[in-house]
C-alpha positions as CSV (number, residue, x, y, z in Angstrom):
1,X,96.3,112.4,138.8
2,X,99.8,113.3,139.8
3,X,102.6,112.0,137.6
4,X,104.3,110.2,140.6
5,X,101.0,108.3,141.2
6,X,100.6,107.4,137.6
7,X,104.3,106.3,137.4
8,X,103.7,103.9,140.3
9,X,101.1,102.0,138.3
10,X,102.2,98.5,137.1
11,X,98.9,97.6,135.4
12,X,96.2,99.4,133.5
13,X,92.9,98.4,131.9
14,X,92.0,100.1,128.6
15,X,88.4,100.0,127.3
16,X,87.0,101.4,124.1
17,X,83.7,103.2,124.3
18,X,81.4,102.6,121.3
19,X,80.6,105.9,119.6
20,X,79.5,106.8,116.1
21,X,82.0,109.4,114.9
22,X,84.9,109.1,117.3
23,X,86.9,106.4,119.1
24,X,86.9,106.9,122.8
25,X,89.1,105.1,125.3
26,X,89.1,104.9,129.1
27,X,92.3,104.0,131.0
28,X,91.7,102.6,134.5
29,X,94.0,101.6,137.3
30,X,93.8,98.1,138.7
31,X,92.8,97.5,142.3
32,X,94.9,95.1,144.5
33,X,92.2,92.4,144.0
34,X,92.6,92.6,140.2
35,X,89.3,94.5,139.6
36,X,89.1,97.7,137.6
37,X,90.0,100.8,139.6
38,X,89.6,104.5,139.1
39,X,89.8,106.4,135.8
40,X,93.4,107.4,135.0
41,X,92.9,108.9,131.6
42,X,90.4,109.4,128.8
43,X,91.2,109.7,125.0
44,X,89.2,110.7,122.0
45,X,90.2,110.2,118.4
46,X,88.4,111.4,115.3
47,X,87.8,108.6,112.8
48,X,89.2,109.0,109.3
49,X,91.5,111.9,110.3
50,X,93.9,113.0,107.6
51,X,96.8,113.4,110.0
52,X,96.5,111.3,113.1
53,X,96.4,113.2,116.4
54,X,95.0,111.9,119.7
55,X,94.7,113.9,123.0
56,X,94.6,112.0,126.2
57,X,92.9,113.8,129.2
58,X,92.9,113.2,132.9
59,X,89.1,112.4,132.7
60,X,86.1,112.4,130.4
61,X,85.3,116.0,131.0
62,X,88.2,116.7,128.6
63,X,89.2,119.8,130.7
64,X,92.8,118.9,131.5
65,X,95.1,117.3,128.9
66,X,97.5,114.7,130.2
67,X,99.4,113.9,127.0
68,X,99.0,113.4,123.3
69,X,100.5,111.8,120.3
70,X,100.6,113.1,116.7
71,X,101.9,111.7,113.4
72,X,104.8,113.5,111.9
73,X,103.5,113.0,108.4
74,X,100.3,112.4,106.6
75,X,99.5,109.0,105.2
76,X,102.7,107.3,106.0
77,X,102.7,103.5,106.2
78,X,105.6,103.5,108.6
79,X,104.5,106.7,110.5
80,X,106.4,108.0,113.5
81,X,104.2,109.4,116.3
82,X,105.6,112.0,118.8
83,X,104.3,111.7,122.3
84,X,104.2,114.9,124.3
85,X,103.0,116.0,127.8
86,X,100.2,118.4,128.4
87,X,102.5,121.4,127.7
88,X,103.9,120.0,124.5
89,X,107.2,118.7,125.9
90,X,108.5,115.5,124.4
91,X,108.0,112.2,126.3
92,X,109.1,109.8,123.6
93,X,107.9,108.4,120.3
94,X,106.6,105.2,118.7
95,X,106.7,104.1,115.1
96,X,105.4,101.2,113.1
97,X,107.9,98.9,111.3
98,X,106.0,98.6,108.0
99,X,108.1,95.7,106.6
100,X,108.0,93.5,109.6
101,X,104.3,94.3,110.1
102,X,103.3,92.7,106.8
103,X,103.2,89.4,108.7
104,X,103.3,90.3,112.4
105,X,102.6,93.8,113.6
106,X,105.8,95.4,115.0
107,X,106.3,98.7,116.7
108,X,109.3,100.6,118.1
109,X,109.1,102.8,121.2
110,X,111.8,105.3,122.2
111,X,112.2,107.2,125.4
112,X,115.3,109.3,126.3
113,X,117.6,107.4,128.7
114,X,116.2,103.9,127.9
115,X,117.3,101.4,125.3
116,X,115.1,101.1,122.2
117,X,112.0,99.0,122.8
118,X,110.4,96.7,120.2
119,X,106.9,95.4,120.4
120,X,105.5,92.6,118.4
121,X,102.5,90.3,118.3
122,X,103.3,87.2,120.2
123,X,101.4,84.7,118.0
124,X,102.2,84.4,114.3
125,X,99.0,82.3,113.6
126,X,96.8,84.9,115.2
127,X,98.6,87.7,113.4
128,X,98.1,86.0,110.0
129,X,94.4,85.2,110.8
130,X,93.8,88.9,111.7
131,X,95.3,90.0,108.3
132,X,93.3,87.7,106.1
133,X,89.9,87.4,107.8
134,X,88.3,90.8,108.3
135,X,85.5,89.5,110.5
136,X,87.9,88.4,113.2
137,X,88.5,91.9,114.6
138,X,87.2,90.5,118.0
139,X,90.1,88.0,118.1
140,X,92.4,88.6,121.1
141,X,96.1,89.3,120.6
142,X,99.1,89.8,122.8
143,X,102.0,92.3,122.2
144,X,105.3,91.9,124.0
145,X,107.5,95.0,124.2
146,X,111.1,94.2,125.0
147,X,114.5,95.9,125.1
148,X,117.7,93.9,125.0
149,X,115.7,90.7,125.5
150,X,114.1,92.0,128.7
151,X,110.4,92.6,129.0
152,X,109.4,96.3,129.3
153,X,105.6,96.1,129.0
154,X,102.8,94.0,127.3
155,X,99.4,94.8,125.9
156,X,96.9,92.0,125.9
157,X,93.6,92.3,124.0
158,X,90.8,90.3,125.6
159,X,88.0,88.3,124.0
160,X,84.9,90.2,123.3
161,X,82.9,92.4,120.9
162,X,84.1,95.6,122.6
163,X,87.8,96.2,122.7
164,X,89.4,95.7,126.1
165,X,93.0,95.5,127.0
166,X,95.2,94.7,130.0
167,X,98.5,96.5,130.0
168,X,101.3,95.1,132.3
169,X,104.5,97.1,132.9
170,X,107.7,95.4,133.9
171,X,110.3,98.1,133.5
172,X,110.2,100.7,136.3
173,X,111.7,103.6,134.3
174,X,109.3,103.5,131.2
175,X,107.1,106.5,131.3
176,X,103.5,105.4,131.9
177,X,102.2,108.1,129.7
178,X,104.2,106.7,126.8
179,X,102.8,103.2,127.6
180,X,99.3,104.6,127.7
181,X,99.8,106.3,124.3
182,X,101.1,103.1,122.7
183,X,98.3,101.0,124.2
184,X,95.6,103.3,122.7
185,X,97.5,103.5,119.4
186,X,97.4,99.7,119.1
187,X,93.7,99.9,118.9
188,X,93.3,103.2,117.1
189,X,96.0,102.6,114.5
190,X,96.5,98.9,114.2
191,X,94.2,98.3,111.2
192,X,95.9,101.0,109.1
């Protein structure tokens, strides 16, 4: 997919594939009627990796990298993840706010030329339930990412045994690759 075409997307669906040794994610466009459209990206993450790194490809053949994100340090509770394009050029970064995440998960997203973006779980009761009852991993949640009080994008986990997300983008200048990386990271890194 061409970058211009990807940048014109205002909504994505992200689905996790169930696999034994890896987490796999499919990112799909959304058709005008609201149904799931074509595959935009495919990601694979090794479970229990010592230093977190995820490569996101144009499709599930894994022949053409689209972007990736990688932790700057090993085993850091407030890790920063650099997001790069297929050639290793920086797109932006995201990092977990460890102190605020004790009660309600909070992430910061940065992209050159845009104000700092902060994303947080919308519901405090859901956030608390997810922390104290392990068997509620299927529970849906909603993250709102804002800058200066204005919505930038949101990630909504849907009900179900298999993880499914709807990503809605409100800010036209946010790089969709950075949004895709953050959406996948919410599933892949949220419980750490």
